[in-house]
N, C-alpha and C positions, 0 to 999 in steps of 0.2 A: 654740175659736173658729175659724170658717172665714172666709177672706178671699177675696173674688172681685175680680178685676181685669178691667175692661171697657174696651176701646178703641172709641170711637165716632168715625166719620168723618162730619162734617156741620157744621152751623152751631151757634152758641151757643144759638139757640132750640130746636134739636133736642136738644142736650145737656140743656137745662133740662127738656124733656118727659120724658126718661128719668130724670133725677135726681128729679123730682117723683113719678113713678110708683113709684120705688124707696123713696122716703120713706114711701109709703103702705103698705108691706108690714109686717105685724105682726112684732115681735121683732127688727127690724133695729137693730143697735147704732149704725152709722155709715154715711153715704153721703157721699162727698167727691170732688170733682174735684181731682185732683192734677196737678202740673206734670210733663210728660214731658220727660226730660232729653235724649232723642235727637231730633235734627232729622229731619224727614221730607221728604227731597228725592226728586224723581222719579228713577227709575232710567233712564228713557227720555228722553234729552236731545233726541231728534228732535221731540218735541212741546212743548218748553219755550216758554213765553210765548205759547201759543195762547189764544184767548179763553176756552176752558174752564178754563184754569189760573188765571184772574183772578177767579173767584168766591170768595165768602167761605166757603170750606170749610176746616175745620181738623180736627185730631185731638184728641179729648178723652180723658183717662185718668180713669176713674171707679173708685174703690175702695169696696167695700161690705164691712163687717164684720158677721158674724152669729154668734150663740152656738152654733149647731149646723149640721151638714151638711144637715139637713132644711130649715132656714130658707134656707140657701144655695141649695138646689135650687129652692125657691119663688121666690127672688129671680131666679135664672136663667130660670125659666119666665116670670115677669112681664116681665123685660127682653126676652125673645124675642117675647112677645105684643105688647108696646109697640112694638118695632121693626117688626114686621110690620104693625101697624095704622097706623103713622105713616110708613112708608117709610124707616126709619132703617137705617144700615149699622153693625153692631157686631160685635165679636168678643171672645171670652173668652180671656185670655192668662194665662200663669204669672207673667210679670213685665213691667214697662214698659220 
């Protein structure tokens, strides 16, 4: 079994777009948004509380379980295509 971990920066609607796209991939065993236990504070305090900081942007951790590495690669390809088509910001990580 292969496990992909995706960190998406954006709104809840954007996370739903990605999760829906991944549910449509054949042979995917599980797609789940999991809680991220690490708080994501800004490193640069000089820009704290600017208007750009007050948007509803969050970080979503999405875990995808697949039976094989080939299916995992297909999931990664679909995630990247979905991100590009919808202007999503995502990264594949080893752990959350």
